Phi, psi and omega in degrees: 000321179293318179298323179295320180292322178291332178292320181275335179233078185292157177284129180272125178252131179301146185299326180291335182274347184293319181292332179288343178285349177289327182297310177294330177295312178296322179296315182293321178294318180294320180295314182293314183294313183286334175293324179283323189266347187285151179262316179247130181288340178294329181270359185301310180298321179295320179290325177295314179296319179297317179292322179296317177295323178297316180292317180293320176298319177296321178292323178294314179298316178298320178296319179293318179296315179294324176296319178295319178295318180295317182287336178285320186262350180248000000 
């Protein structure tokens, strides 16, 4: 019943806060992926931070490219 009510009345998240939700998503993906793939546990935190920066950097580059394509064609 609660799930049905949330489906019809979703929780509104402010637009400025939506981009900040990418950070915990990238962190959780990096922790799970690097925990499965790492060889040495001593390097695990460094590899998690590196992968997280790699993903965020890729998202920033992708956002800039898509913004450029949109501003070029619209």
